[in-house]
PAGU-140910 format. One record per residue (C-alpha): x, y, z. Coordinates in steps of 0.2 Angstrom, whole numbers, padded with zeros to 4 digits, always signed. Layout:
// PAGU-140910
XYZ;...
END
This chain:
// PAGU-140910
+0109+1430+0253;+0116+1410+0250;+0137+1413+0249;+0146+1413+0234;+0149+1397+0229;+0135+1388+0240;+0117+1383+0229;+0105+1393+0235;+0089+1384+0245;+0078+1387+0225;+0091+1378+0214;+0094+1361+0228;+0076+1363+0226;+0072+1359+0209;+0090+1348+0209;+0081+1338+0220;+0064+1338+0211;+0073+1335+0196;+0080+1318+0202;+0063+1303+0204;+0058+1298+0221;+0058+1279+0222;+0040+1276+0218;+0043+1284+0201;+0058+1277+0199;+0050+1260+0202;+0037+1264+0189;+0048+1268+0176;+0059+1253+0179;+0038+1243+0177;+0037+1252+0160;+0053+1247+0154;+0054+1229+0158;+0036+1228+0148;+0042+1241+0134;+0056+1227+0135;+0046+1209+0134;+0034+1216+0122;+0046+1220+0109;+0057+1204+0111;+0042+1192+0111;+0035+1203+0097;+0051+1201+0086;+0052+1185+0091;+0033+1177+0089;+0026+1192+0078;+0014+1204+0084;-0003+1194+0081;+0005+1180+0089;+0011+1190+0105;-0003+1193+0117;-0003+1204+0134;-0004+1187+0146;+0013+1183+0136;+0019+1202+0139;+0016+1200+0157;+0023+1185+0161;+0040+1187+0153;+0038+1204+0162;+0036+1194+0176;+0021+1206+0181;+0004+1206+0184;-0009+1206+0168;-0018+1220+0179;-0004+1230+0178;+0001+1231+0162;-0015+1241+0159;-0007+1254+0172;+0003+1259+0159;+0001+1250+0141;-0018+1250+0133;-0013+1236+0121;-0002+1224+0115;+0002+1235+0103;+0006+1250+0108;+0016+1242+0123;+0027+1236+0106;+0028+1253+0099;+0032+1261+0117;+0050+1258+0111;+0051+1269+0100;+0039+1279+0109;+0052+1281+0123;+0068+1283+0108;+0059+1297+0102;+0059+1305+0121;+0076+1302+0122;+0078+1311+0104;+0067+1327+0111;+0078+1325+0128;+0097+1325+0117;+0090+1341+0108;+0087+1352+0122;+0103+1347+0129;+0112+1353+0116;+0119+1371+0117;+0111+1386+0114;+0124+1392+0103;+0119+1378+0090;+0108+1380+0074;+0089+1372+0076;+0096+1359+0062;+0111+1357+0071;+0109+1350+0085;+0096+1341+0077;+0109+1329+0071;+0119+1329+0084;+0103+1323+0095;+0096+1308+0084;+0119+1301+0081;+0119+1305+0097;+0104+1294+0101;+0107+1280+0090;+0125+1279+0091;+0126+1276+0112;+0122+1260+0112;+0110+1258+0129;+0095+1249+0130;+0084+1262+0122;+0094+1265+0110;+0094+1249+0103;+0077+1245+0106;+0072+1263+0097;+0081+1254+0082;+0073+1237+0085;+0057+1243+0086;+0056+1254+0071;+0063+1239+0060;+0046+1229+0065;+0036+1244+0065;+0042+1245+0045;+0038+1224+0042;+0019+1225+0054;+0010+1235+0045;-0005+1234+0062;+0008+1245+0073;+0006+1258+0060;-0007+1268+0069;+0000+1268+0085;+0018+1273+0080;+0008+1290+0071;+0003+1293+0089;+0020+1292+0092;+0024+1301+0078;+0013+1316+0082;+0018+1317+0100;+0036+1319+0096;+0034+1332+0082;+0021+1344+0095;+0039+1340+0111;+0049+1344+0098;+0041+1360+0091;+0041+1365+0108;+0060+1363+0107;+0062+1373+0094;+0054+1388+0102;+0064+1386+0115;+0077+1385+0106;+0076+1403+0094;+0076+1419+0101;+0063+1427+0112;+0051+1440+0105;+0057+1434+0088;+0039+1432+0083;+0041+1413+0078;+0026+1412+0072;+0025+1393+0060;+0040+1391+0058;+0045+1380+0076;+0028+1369+0070;+0035+1368+0051;+0053+1364+0056;+0048+1351+0069;+0037+1343+0056;+0049+1344+0041;+0066+1338+0050;+0056+1324+0058;+0048+1319+0044;+0066+1317+0035;+0072+1308+0047;+0061+1295+0045;+0063+1292+0030;+0082+1290+0031;+0078+1279+0043;+0070+1268+0035;+0081+1271+0019;+0094+1265+0035;+0085+1251+0038;+0080+1245+0023;+0092+1233+0018;+0095+1222+0034;+0090+1207+0040;+0087+1206+0055;+0083+1220+0069;+0100+1217+0077;+0108+1218+0061;+0110+1238+0059;+0121+1245+0046;+0137+1254+0050;+0132+1272+0059;+0144+1279+0044;+0131+1276+0035;+0114+1285+0042;+0129+1299+0047;+0130+1300+0028;+0111+1301+0026;+0107+1315+0040;+0120+1327+0034;+0113+1324+0015;+0097+1326+0025;+0096+1340+0032;+0106+1348+0022;+0093+1347+0008;+0081+1354+0020;+0095+1369+0025;+0097+1372+0009;+0077+1373+0007;+0068+1362-0005;+0057+1373-0019;+0068+1369-0035;+0063+1376-0052;+0052+1364-0066;+0056+1356-0079;+0060+1368-0094;+0047+1368-0109;+0048+1353-0119;
END
C-alpha cells in the first residue's frame, strides 16, 4: 500500500504513459513541421501551385517521409484544421465535470481560438483557406466526421452513468459542431486575409448566440394562415 501523500505505482505508471516518449515527440514534431509548411505554402501560392516536393523541402524533410504522415498535399494543408479540432476535443474533455455540455463546449472553443499558440493560429488560417478553396472541402468533411465522432464520445463520458443516453451524444455533437462551423464561417467571412481575424469578442458573442439557440430548442411555430 502506498503511503498517504505518495503516488501509487499505478498512478505513476499512468502519468508516465501520458507523457510521449522521445520517438513519439519526434514524430509529432515532424508532422507539425509538414503541416505548417503545407499551410504556409498554400496560403502564399495557392493550393493548386503547391506540390508534395515543395512542402517537404520547405519543412526540410524527405519526400518519402511526407507520405508516412499524409496521403496528399490537400490532407497536409487541412491538417491545421484537424489539429485545431483535436485541441477543441481535448479542451472540452478538460472542462470541469459539473459544467453542462453546451457550457463546456463554449469554453473549449473560445479557449482554442483565443490562446494564440501555433495550433490556434493554424486552425484559423486553415479554416480561412478552406472557405476559399473548394478542392479542400472533401478533406474538411473527413476532419469534421472524425471530430463529430470524438465529440460524441466525450459528451457521453460527461453525462451521468447509466442514463441511457441513446441518440443524444451523437445528435448533440453533430448539431453543436454545425452551429460552431456556421459561427466560424460568419466570423471569417469579412476578413481580407488569414491573419486578419476579427476580435475574439465578436466570436464570443456569436458563439453565445448560437449555443443559446440550441439550448432553447430549434423548433418554432410556423406562420399563421394568410
